[in-house]
CHARMM internal coordinates of N, CA and C (Angstrom, degrees):
IC EDIT
DIST 1 N 1 CA 1.4545
DIST 1 CA 1 C 1.5260
ANGL 1 N 1 CA 1 C 110.87
DIST 1 C 2 N 1.3240
ANGL 1 CA 1 C 2 N 116.87
DIHE 1 N 1 CA 1 C 2 N -39.96
DIST 2 N 2 CA 1.4623
ANGL 1 C 2 N 2 CA 119.95
DIHE 1 CA 1 C 2 N 2 CA -178.52
DIST 2 CA 2 C 1.5217
ANGL 2 N 2 CA 2 C 111.28
DIHE 1 C 2 N 2 CA 2 C -64.70
DIST 2 C 3 N 1.3509
ANGL 2 CA 2 C 3 N 117.52
DIHE 2 N 2 CA 2 C 3 N -37.22
DIST 3 N 3 CA 1.4616
ANGL 2 C 3 N 3 CA 120.43
DIHE 2 CA 2 C 3 N 3 CA 177.66
DIST 3 CA 3 C 1.5207
ANGL 3 N 3 CA 3 C 111.04
DIHE 2 C 3 N 3 CA 3 C -63.20
DIST 3 C 4 N 1.3210
ANGL 3 CA 3 C 4 N 116.63
DIHE 3 N 3 CA 3 C 4 N -40.07
DIST 4 N 4 CA 1.4667
ANGL 3 C 4 N 4 CA 120.57
DIHE 3 CA 3 C 4 N 4 CA 178.73
DIST 4 CA 4 C 1.5246
ANGL 4 N 4 CA 4 C 110.72
DIHE 3 C 4 N 4 CA 4 C -63.39
DIST 4 C 5 N 1.3043
ANGL 4 CA 4 C 5 N 116.45
DIHE 4 N 4 CA 4 C 5 N -42.84
DIST 5 N 5 CA 1.4654
ANGL 4 C 5 N 5 CA 120.48
DIHE 4 CA 4 C 5 N 5 CA -179.68
DIST 5 CA 5 C 1.5219
ANGL 5 N 5 CA 5 C 110.63
DIHE 4 C 5 N 5 CA 5 C -67.49
DIST 5 C 6 N 1.3279
ANGL 5 CA 5 C 6 N 117.20
DIHE 5 N 5 CA 5 C 6 N -39.78
DIST 6 N 6 CA 1.4653
ANGL 5 C 6 N 6 CA 120.12
DIHE 5 CA 5 C 6 N 6 CA 177.53
DIST 6 CA 6 C 1.5215
ANGL 6 N 6 CA 6 C 110.57
DIHE 5 C 6 N 6 CA 6 C -60.71
DIST 6 C 7 N 1.3238
ANGL 6 CA 6 C 7 N 117.19
DIHE 6 N 6 CA 6 C 7 N -45.07
DIST 7 N 7 CA 1.4633
ANGL 6 C 7 N 7 CA 121.37
DIHE 6 CA 6 C 7 N 7 CA 178.00
DIST 7 CA 7 C 1.5178
ANGL 7 N 7 CA 7 C 110.66
DIHE 6 C 7 N 7 CA 7 C -63.02
DIST 7 C 8 N 1.3060
ANGL 7 CA 7 C 8 N 117.09
DIHE 7 N 7 CA 7 C 8 N -42.23
DIST 8 N 8 CA 1.4584
ANGL 7 C 8 N 8 CA 121.55
DIHE 7 CA 7 C 8 N 8 CA 179.29
DIST 8 CA 8 C 1.5216
ANGL 8 N 8 CA 8 C 111.15
DIHE 7 C 8 N 8 CA 8 C -61.60
DIST 8 C 9 N 1.3207
ANGL 8 CA 8 C 9 N 118.00
DIHE 8 N 8 CA 8 C 9 N -43.43
DIST 9 N 9 CA 1.4694
ANGL 8 C 9 N 9 CA 122.01
DIHE 8 CA 8 C 9 N 9 CA 177.20
DIST 9 CA 9 C 1.5274
ANGL 9 N 9 CA 9 C 109.92
DIHE 8 C 9 N 9 CA 9 C -61.06
DIST 9 C 10 N 1.3232
ANGL 9 CA 9 C 10 N 117.10
DIHE 9 N 9 CA 9 C 10 N -43.32
DIST 10 N 10 CA 1.4644
ANGL 9 C 10 N 10 CA 120.56
DIHE 9 CA 9 C 10 N 10 CA 179.56
DIST 10 CA 10 C 1.5247
ANGL 10 N 10 CA 10 C 111.41
DIHE 9 C 10 N 10 CA 10 C -61.33
DIST 10 C 11 N 1.3138
ANGL 10 CA 10 C 11 N 117.34
DIHE 10 N 10 CA 10 C 11 N -44.67
DIST 11 N 11 CA 1.4684
ANGL 10 C 11 N 11 CA 121.03
DIHE 10 CA 10 C 11 N 11 CA -179.40
DIST 11 CA 11 C 1.5219
ANGL 11 N 11 CA 11 C 110.82
DIHE 10 C 11 N 11 CA 11 C -66.58
DIST 11 C 12 N 1.3172
ANGL 11 CA 11 C 12 N 117.50
DIHE 11 N 11 CA 11 C 12 N -45.06
DIST 12 N 12 CA 1.4607
ANGL 11 C 12 N 12 CA 120.44
DIHE 11 CA 11 C 12 N 12 CA -177.67
DIST 12 CA 12 C 1.5219
ANGL 12 N 12 CA 12 C 112.42
DIHE 11 C 12 N 12 CA 12 C -67.84
DIST 12 C 13 N 1.3177
ANGL 12 CA 12 C 13 N 117.53
DIHE 12 N 12 CA 12 C 13 N -33.19
DIST 13 N 13 CA 1.4615
ANGL 12 C 13 N 13 CA 120.74
DIHE 12 CA 12 C 13 N 13 CA -175.41
DIST 13 CA 13 C 1.5195
ANGL 13 N 13 CA 13 C 114.08
DIHE 12 C 13 N 13 CA 13 C -94.68
DIST 13 C 14 N 1.3363
ANGL 13 CA 13 C 14 N 118.30
DIHE 13 N 13 CA 13 C 14 N -10.63
DIST 14 N 14 CA 1.4600
ANGL 13 C 14 N 14 CA 120.77
DIHE 13 CA 13 C 14 N 14 CA -179.80
DIST 14 CA 14 C 1.5239
ANGL 14 N 14 CA 14 C 109.32
DIHE 13 C 14 N 14 CA 14 C -73.45
DIST 14 C 15 N 1.3163
ANGL 14 CA 14 C 15 N 115.64
DIHE 14 N 14 CA 14 C 15 N 137.32
DIST 15 N 15 CA 1.4601
ANGL 14 C 15 N 15 CA 120.44
DIHE 14 CA 14 C 15 N 15 CA 179.97
DIST 15 CA 15 C 1.5172
ANGL 15 N 15 CA 15 C 109.54
DIHE 14 C 15 N 15 CA 15 C -138.10
DIST 15 C 16 N 1.3261
ANGL 15 CA 15 C 16 N 115.85
DIHE 15 N 15 CA 15 C 16 N 140.59
DIST 16 N 16 CA 1.4604
ANGL 15 C 16 N 16 CA 122.16
DIHE 15 CA 15 C 16 N 16 CA 169.94
DIST 16 CA 16 C 1.5196
ANGL 16 N 16 CA 16 C 107.69
DIHE 15 C 16 N 16 CA 16 C -151.19
DIST 16 C 17 N 1.3195
ANGL 16 CA 16 C 17 N 116.98
DIHE 16 N 16 CA 16 C 17 N -168.24
DIST 17 N 17 CA 1.4678
ANGL 16 C 17 N 17 CA 119.08
DIHE 16 CA 16 C 17 N 17 CA -176.11
DIST 17 CA 17 C 1.5242
ANGL 17 N 17 CA 17 C 112.64
DIHE 16 C 17 N 17 CA 17 C -67.93
DIST 17 C 18 N 1.3296
ANGL 17 CA 17 C 18 N 117.88
DIHE 17 N 17 CA 17 C 18 N -16.12
DIST 18 N 18 CA 1.4574
ANGL 17 C 18 N 18 CA 121.39
DIHE 17 CA 17 C 18 N 18 CA -179.02
DIST 18 CA 18 C 1.5222
ANGL 18 N 18 CA 18 C 113.87
DIHE 17 C 18 N 18 CA 18 C -107.06
DIST 18 C 19 N 1.3105
ANGL 18 CA 18 C 19 N 117.72
DIHE 18 N 18 CA 18 C 19 N -6.07
DIST 19 N 19 CA 1.4623
ANGL 18 C 19 N 19 CA 120.30
DIHE 18 CA 18 C 19 N 19 CA -176.09
DIST 19 CA 19 C 1.5189
ANGL 19 N 19 CA 19 C 111.10
DIHE 18 C 19 N 19 CA 19 C -141.65
DIST 19 C 20 N 1.2968
ANGL 19 CA 19 C 20 N 114.96
DIHE 19 N 19 CA 19 C 20 N 130.62
DIST 20 N 20 CA 1.4555
ANGL 19 C 20 N 20 CA 122.10
DIHE 19 CA 19 C 20 N 20 CA 175.05
DIST 20 CA 20 C 1.5232
ANGL 20 N 20 CA 20 C 108.71
DIHE 19 C 20 N 20 CA 20 C -84.51
DIST 20 C 21 N 1.3096
ANGL 20 CA 20 C 21 N 116.92
DIHE 20 N 20 CA 20 C 21 N 148.29
DIST 21 N 21 CA 1.4639
ANGL 20 C 21 N 21 CA 119.45
DIHE 20 CA 20 C 21 N 21 CA 178.90
DIST 21 CA 21 C 1.5230
ANGL 21 N 21 CA 21 C 110.77
DIHE 20 C 21 N 21 CA 21 C -106.59
DIST 21 C 22 N 1.3147
ANGL 21 CA 21 C 22 N 113.87
DIHE 21 N 21 CA 21 C 22 N 160.76
DIST 22 N 22 CA 1.4591
ANGL 21 C 22 N 22 CA 122.21
DIHE 21 CA 21 C 22 N 22 CA 172.98
DIST 22 CA 22 C 1.5184
ANGL 22 N 22 CA 22 C 105.27
DIHE 21 C 22 N 22 CA 22 C -119.35
DIST 22 C 23 N 1.2932
ANGL 22 CA 22 C 23 N 117.46
DIHE 22 N 22 CA 22 C 23 N 130.40
DIST 23 N 23 CA 1.4577
ANGL 22 C 23 N 23 CA 120.73
DIHE 22 CA 22 C 23 N 23 CA -177.88
DIST 23 CA 23 C 1.5268
ANGL 23 N 23 CA 23 C 109.30
DIHE 22 C 23 N 23 CA 23 C -85.64
DIST 23 C 24 N 1.3240
ANGL 23 CA 23 C 24 N 115.78
DIHE 23 N 23 CA 23 C 24 N 98.00
DIST 24 N 24 CA 1.4600
ANGL 23 C 24 N 24 CA 121.04
DIHE 23 CA 23 C 24 N 24 CA 179.71
DIST 24 CA 24 C 1.5283
ANGL 24 N 24 CA 24 C 107.77
DIHE 23 C 24 N 24 CA 24 C -131.39
DIST 24 C 25 N 1.3118
ANGL 24 CA 24 C 25 N 116.20
DIHE 24 N 24 CA 24 C 25 N 141.39
DIST 25 N 25 CA 1.4665
ANGL 24 C 25 N 25 CA 119.94
DIHE 24 CA 24 C 25 N 25 CA -176.63
DIST 25 CA 25 C 1.5292
ANGL 25 N 25 CA 25 C 111.17
DIHE 24 C 25 N 25 CA 25 C -96.94
DIST 25 C 26 N 1.3142
ANGL 25 CA 25 C 26 N 113.90
DIHE 25 N 25 CA 25 C 26 N 159.18
DIST 26 N 26 CA 1.4617
ANGL 25 C 26 N 26 CA 121.36
DIHE 25 CA 25 C 26 N 26 CA 175.13
DIST 26 CA 26 C 1.5248
ANGL 26 N 26 CA 26 C 109.81
DIHE 25 C 26 N 26 CA 26 C -58.67
DIST 26 C 27 N 1.3246
ANGL 26 CA 26 C 27 N 116.50
DIHE 26 N 26 CA 26 C 27 N -43.05
DIST 27 N 27 CA 1.4666
ANGL 26 C 27 N 27 CA 121.00
DIHE 26 CA 26 C 27 N 27 CA -178.63
DIST 27 CA 27 C 1.5289
ANGL 27 N 27 CA 27 C 111.35
DIHE 26 C 27 N 27 CA 27 C -61.76
DIST 27 C 28 N 1.3201
ANGL 27 CA 27 C 28 N 116.20
DIHE 27 N 27 CA 27 C 28 N -37.93
DIST 28 N 28 CA 1.4649
ANGL 27 C 28 N 28 CA 119.64
DIHE 27 CA 27 C 28 N 28 CA 177.98
DIST 28 CA 28 C 1.5164
ANGL 28 N 28 CA 28 C 110.52
DIHE 27 C 28 N 28 CA 28 C -61.17
DIST 28 C 29 N 1.3279
ANGL 28 CA 28 C 29 N 116.04
DIHE 28 N 28 CA 28 C 29 N -47.25
DIST 29 N 29 CA 1.4636
ANGL 28 C 29 N 29 CA 119.68
DIHE 28 CA 28 C 29 N 29 CA -177.32
DIST 29 CA 29 C 1.5226
ANGL 29 N 29 CA 29 C 112.68
DIHE 28 C 29 N 29 CA 29 C -71.88
DIST 29 C 30 N 1.3148
ANGL 29 CA 29 C 30 N 117.87
DIHE 29 N 29 CA 29 C 30 N -36.71
DIST 30 N 30 CA 1.4649
ANGL 29 C 30 N 30 CA 120.16
DIHE 29 CA 29 C 30 N 30 CA -178.68
DIST 30 CA 30 C 1.5318
ANGL 30 N 30 CA 30 C 110.57
DIHE 29 C 30 N 30 CA 30 C -65.85
DIST 30 C 31 N 1.3285
ANGL 30 CA 30 C 31 N 117.48
DIHE 30 N 30 CA 30 C 31 N -25.06
DIST 31 N 31 CA 1.4619
ANGL 30 C 31 N 31 CA 121.55
DIHE 30 CA 30 C 31 N 31 CA 179.52
DIST 31 CA 31 C 1.5218
ANGL 31 N 31 CA 31 C 113.53
DIHE 30 C 31 N 31 CA 31 C -92.68
DIST 31 C 32 N 1.3239
ANGL 31 CA 31 C 32 N 117.33
DIHE 31 N 31 CA 31 C 32 N 1.47
DIST 32 N 32 CA 1.4657
ANGL 31 C 32 N 32 CA 121.22
DIHE 31 CA 31 C 32 N 32 CA -179.63
DIST 32 CA 32 C 1.5241
ANGL 32 N 32 CA 32 C 111.43
DIHE 31 C 32 N 32 CA 32 C -76.12
DIST 32 C 33 N 1.3081
ANGL 32 CA 32 C 33 N 113.86
DIHE 32 N 32 CA 32 C 33 N 154.40
DIST 33 N 33 CA 1.4583
ANGL 32 C 33 N 33 CA 120.06
DIHE 32 CA 32 C 33 N 33 CA 170.05
DIST 33 CA 33 C 1.5270
ANGL 33 N 33 CA 33 C 107.51
DIHE 32 C 33 N 33 CA 33 C -79.13
DIST 33 C 34 N 1.3150
ANGL 33 CA 33 C 34 N 117.10
DIHE 33 N 33 CA 33 C 34 N 165.46
DIST 34 N 34 CA 1.4672
ANGL 33 C 34 N 34 CA 120.43
DIHE 33 CA 33 C 34 N 34 CA -177.27
DIST 34 CA 34 C 1.5218
ANGL 34 N 34 CA 34 C 112.62
DIHE 33 C 34 N 34 CA 34 C -59.97
DIST 34 C 35 N 1.3318
ANGL 34 CA 34 C 35 N 118.17
DIHE 34 N 34 CA 34 C 35 N -40.27
DIST 35 N 35 CA 1.4559
ANGL 34 C 35 N 35 CA 119.04
DIHE 34 CA 34 C 35 N 35 CA -179.97
DIST 35 CA 35 C 1.5271
ANGL 35 N 35 CA 35 C 111.30
DIHE 34 C 35 N 35 CA 35 C -67.04
DIST 35 C 36 N 1.3379
ANGL 35 CA 35 C 36 N 117.08
DIHE 35 N 35 CA 35 C 36 N -30.27
DIST 36 N 36 CA 1.4643
ANGL 35 C 36 N 36 CA 120.21
DIHE 35 CA 35 C 36 N 36 CA 176.09
DIST 36 CA 36 C 1.5240
ANGL 36 N 36 CA 36 C 110.47
DIHE 35 C 36 N 36 CA 36 C -71.32
DIST 36 C 37 N 1.3258
ANGL 36 CA 36 C 37 N 117.48
DIHE 36 N 36 CA 36 C 37 N -38.15
DIST 37 N 37 CA 1.4661
ANGL 36 C 37 N 37 CA 120.67
DIHE 36 CA 36 C 37 N 37 CA 176.12
DIST 37 CA 37 C 1.5243
ANGL 37 N 37 CA 37 C 110.66
DIHE 36 C 37 N 37 CA 37 C -63.60
DIST 37 C 38 N 1.3199
ANGL 37 CA 37 C 38 N 115.99
DIHE 37 N 37 CA 37 C 38 N -36.56
DIST 38 N 38 CA 1.4669
ANGL 37 C 38 N 38 CA 119.44
DIHE 37 CA 37 C 38 N 38 CA 176.85
DIST 38 CA 38 C 1.5290
ANGL 38 N 38 CA 38 C 110.19
DIHE 37 C 38 N 38 CA 38 C -61.14
DIST 38 C 39 N 1.3250
ANGL 38 CA 38 C 39 N 117.21
DIHE 38 N 38 CA 38 C 39 N -41.88
DIST 39 N 39 CA 1.4618
ANGL 38 C 39 N 39 CA 121.29
DIHE 38 CA 38 C 39 N 39 CA 176.83
DIST 39 CA 39 C 1.5261
ANGL 39 N 39 CA 39 C 110.70
DIHE 38 C 39 N 39 CA 39 C -59.00
DIST 39 C 40 N 1.3437
ANGL 39 CA 39 C 40 N 117.47
DIHE 39 N 39 CA 39 C 40 N -49.29
DIST 40 N 40 CA 1.4620
ANGL 39 C 40 N 40 CA 120.87
DIHE 39 CA 39 C 40 N 40 CA -178.78
DIST 40 CA 40 C 1.5176
ANGL 40 N 40 CA 40 C 111.49
DIHE 39 C 40 N 40 CA 40 C -64.31
DIST 40 C 41 N 1.3247
ANGL 40 CA 40 C 41 N 116.46
DIHE 40 N 40 CA 40 C 41 N -35.38
DIST 41 N 41 CA 1.4566
ANGL 40 C 41 N 41 CA 120.04
DIHE 40 CA 40 C 41 N 41 CA 176.82
DIST 41 CA 41 C 1.5294
ANGL 41 N 41 CA 41 C 110.40
DIHE 40 C 41 N 41 CA 41 C -64.41
DIST 41 C 42 N 1.3096
ANGL 41 CA 41 C 42 N 117.23
DIHE 41 N 41 CA 41 C 42 N -42.56
DIST 42 N 42 CA 1.4658
ANGL 41 C 42 N 42 CA 120.94
DIHE 41 CA 41 C 42 N 42 CA 177.18
DIST 42 CA 42 C 1.5217
ANGL 42 N 42 CA 42 C 111.26
DIHE 41 C 42 N 42 CA 42 C -63.54
DIST 42 C 43 N 1.3269
ANGL 42 CA 42 C 43 N 117.40
DIHE 42 N 42 CA 42 C 43 N -39.69
DIST 43 N 43 CA 1.4810
ANGL 42 C 43 N 43 CA 120.72
DIHE 42 CA 42 C 43 N 43 CA 176.36
DIST 43 CA 43 C 1.5134
ANGL 43 N 43 CA 43 C 111.04
DIHE 42 C 43 N 43 CA 43 C -61.34
DIST 43 C 44 N 1.3325
ANGL 43 CA 43 C 44 N 116.58
DIHE 43 N 43 CA 43 C 44 N -43.88
DIST 44 N 44 CA 1.4684
ANGL 43 C 44 N 44 CA 120.92
DIHE 43 CA 43 C 44 N 44 CA 179.70
DIST 44 CA 44 C 1.5244
ANGL 44 N 44 CA 44 C 110.65
DIHE 43 C 44 N 44 CA 44 C -62.97
DIST 44 C 45 N 1.3272
ANGL 44 CA 44 C 45 N 117.07
DIHE 44 N 44 CA 44 C 45 N -43.50
DIST 45 N 45 CA 1.4638
ANGL 44 C 45 N 45 CA 120.47
DIHE 44 CA 44 C 45 N 45 CA 178.15
DIST 45 CA 45 C 1.5205
ANGL 45 N 45 CA 45 C 111.07
DIHE 44 C 45 N 45 CA 45 C -61.41
DIST 45 C 46 N 1.3250
ANGL 45 CA 45 C 46 N 117.11
DIHE 45 N 45 CA 45 C 46 N -41.55
DIST 46 N 46 CA 1.4674
ANGL 45 C 46 N 46 CA 121.40
DIHE 45 CA 45 C 46 N 46 CA 179.11
DIST 46 CA 46 C 1.5287
ANGL 46 N 46 CA 46 C 110.75
DIHE 45 C 46 N 46 CA 46 C -64.56
DIST 46 C 47 N 1.3240
ANGL 46 CA 46 C 47 N 117.53
DIHE 46 N 46 CA 46 C 47 N -42.73
DIST 47 N 47 CA 1.4640
ANGL 46 C 47 N 47 CA 120.61
DIHE 46 CA 46 C 47 N 47 CA 177.74
DIST 47 CA 47 C 1.5238
ANGL 47 N 47 CA 47 C 110.96
DIHE 46 C 47 N 47 CA 47 C -60.47
DIST 47 C 48 N 1.3247
ANGL 47 CA 47 C 48 N 116.74
DIHE 47 N 47 CA 47 C 48 N -42.05
DIST 48 N 48 CA 1.4618
ANGL 47 C 48 N 48 CA 120.17
DIHE 47 CA 47 C 48 N 48 CA 179.04
DIST 48 CA 48 C 1.5250
ANGL 48 N 48 CA 48 C 111.43
DIHE 47 C 48 N 48 CA 48 C -66.55
DIST 48 C 49 N 1.3262
ANGL 48 CA 48 C 49 N 117.37
DIHE 48 N 48 CA 48 C 49 N -41.63
DIST 49 N 49 CA 1.4661
ANGL 48 C 49 N 49 CA 120.74
DIHE 48 CA 48 C 49 N 49 CA 177.22
DIST 49 CA 49 C 1.5224
ANGL 49 N 49 CA 49 C 110.88
DIHE 48 C 49 N 49 CA 49 C -60.67
DIST 49 C 50 N 1.3194
ANGL 49 CA 49 C 50 N 116.78
DIHE 49 N 49 CA 49 C 50 N -45.79
DIST 50 N 50 CA 1.4641
ANGL 49 C 50 N 50 CA 120.88
DIHE 49 CA 49 C 50 N 50 CA 179.23
DIST 50 CA 50 C 1.5227
ANGL 50 N 50 CA 50 C 111.23
DIHE 49 C 50 N 50 CA 50 C -61.82
DIST 50 C 51 N 1.3165
ANGL 50 CA 50 C 51 N 116.28
DIHE 50 N 50 CA 50 C 51 N -39.68
DIST 51 N 51 CA 1.4596
ANGL 50 C 51 N 51 CA 121.08
DIHE 50 CA 50 C 51 N 51 CA 178.86
DIST 51 CA 51 C 1.5243
ANGL 51 N 51 CA 51 C 110.72
DIHE 50 C 51 N 51 CA 51 C -64.35
DIST 51 C 52 N 1.3234
ANGL 51 CA 51 C 52 N 116.70
DIHE 51 N 51 CA 51 C 52 N -46.01
DIST 52 N 52 CA 1.4624
ANGL 51 C 52 N 52 CA 120.75
DIHE 51 CA 51 C 52 N 52 CA 178.88
DIST 52 CA 52 C 1.5244
ANGL 52 N 52 CA 52 C 110.91
DIHE 51 C 52 N 52 CA 52 C -62.07
DIST 52 C 53 N 1.3169
ANGL 52 CA 52 C 53 N 116.90
DIHE 52 N 52 CA 52 C 53 N -38.52
DIST 53 N 53 CA 1.4628
ANGL 52 C 53 N 53 CA 121.06
DIHE 52 CA 52 C 53 N 53 CA 178.40
DIST 53 CA 53 C 1.5315
ANGL 53 N 53 CA 53 C 110.37
DIHE 52 C 53 N 53 CA 53 C -64.10
DIST 53 C 54 N 1.3319
ANGL 53 CA 53 C 54 N 117.41
DIHE 53 N 53 CA 53 C 54 N -45.01
DIST 54 N 54 CA 1.4680
ANGL 53 C 54 N 54 CA 120.86
DIHE 53 CA 53 C 54 N 54 CA 178.64
DIST 54 CA 54 C 1.5215
ANGL 54 N 54 CA 54 C 111.53
DIHE 53 C 54 N 54 CA 54 C -62.15
DIST 54 C 55 N 1.3241
ANGL 54 CA 54 C 55 N 116.63
DIHE 54 N 54 CA 54 C 55 N -39.74
DIST 55 N 55 CA 1.4649
ANGL 54 C 55 N 55 CA 120.76
DIHE 54 CA 54 C 55 N 55 CA 179.38
DIST 55 CA 55 C 1.5219
ANGL 55 N 55 CA 55 C 110.11
DIHE 54 C 55 N 55 CA 55 C -64.26
DIST 55 C 56 N 1.3258
ANGL 55 CA 55 C 56 N 117.28
DIHE 55 N 55 CA 55 C 56 N -45.50
DIST 56 N 56 CA 1.4668
ANGL 55 C 56 N 56 CA 119.73
DIHE 55 CA 55 C 56 N 56 CA -179.24
DIST 56 CA 56 C 1.5224
ANGL 56 N 56 CA 56 C 111.81
DIHE 55 C 56 N 56 CA 56 C -67.34
DIST 56 C 57 N 1.3228
ANGL 56 CA 56 C 57 N 117.95
DIHE 56 N 56 CA 56 C 57 N -33.15
DIST 57 N 57 CA 1.4649
ANGL 56 C 57 N 57 CA 121.14
DIHE 56 CA 56 C 57 N 57 CA 177.98
DIST 57 CA 57 C 1.5229
ANGL 57 N 57 CA 57 C 111.84
DIHE 56 C 57 N 57 CA 57 C -70.80
DIST 57 C 58 N 1.3171
ANGL 57 CA 57 C 58 N 117.45
DIHE 57 N 57 CA 57 C 58 N -29.43
DIST 58 N 58 CA 1.4617
ANGL 57 C 58 N 58 CA 120.43
DIHE 57 CA 57 C 58 N 58 CA -177.85
DIST 58 CA 58 C 1.5302
ANGL 58 N 58 CA 58 C 112.39
DIHE 57 C 58 N 58 CA 58 C -83.20
DIST 58 C 59 N 1.3203
ANGL 58 CA 58 C 59 N 117.63
DIHE 58 N 58 CA 58 C 59 N -10.51
DIST 59 N 59 CA 1.4727
ANGL 58 C 59 N 59 CA 120.66
DIHE 58 CA 58 C 59 N 59 CA -179.86
DIST 59 CA 59 C 1.4975
ANGL 59 N 59 CA 59 C 112.05
DIHE 58 C 59 N 59 CA 59 C -83.88
END
COOR INIT
IC SEED 1 N 1 CA 1 C
IC BUILD
């Protein structure tokens, strides 16, 4: 579970010219309920999809 949360924090907080970040801490996610983690996971997936779309549009 901790590895999943660490990866989730990395994805949510990573930022570059193609991806916006969300400032969320490990402690915030480790204290979440499972349904809240599902929400953050969906947000991370959406951010990655948007980033991939921007990259493909810029090529």
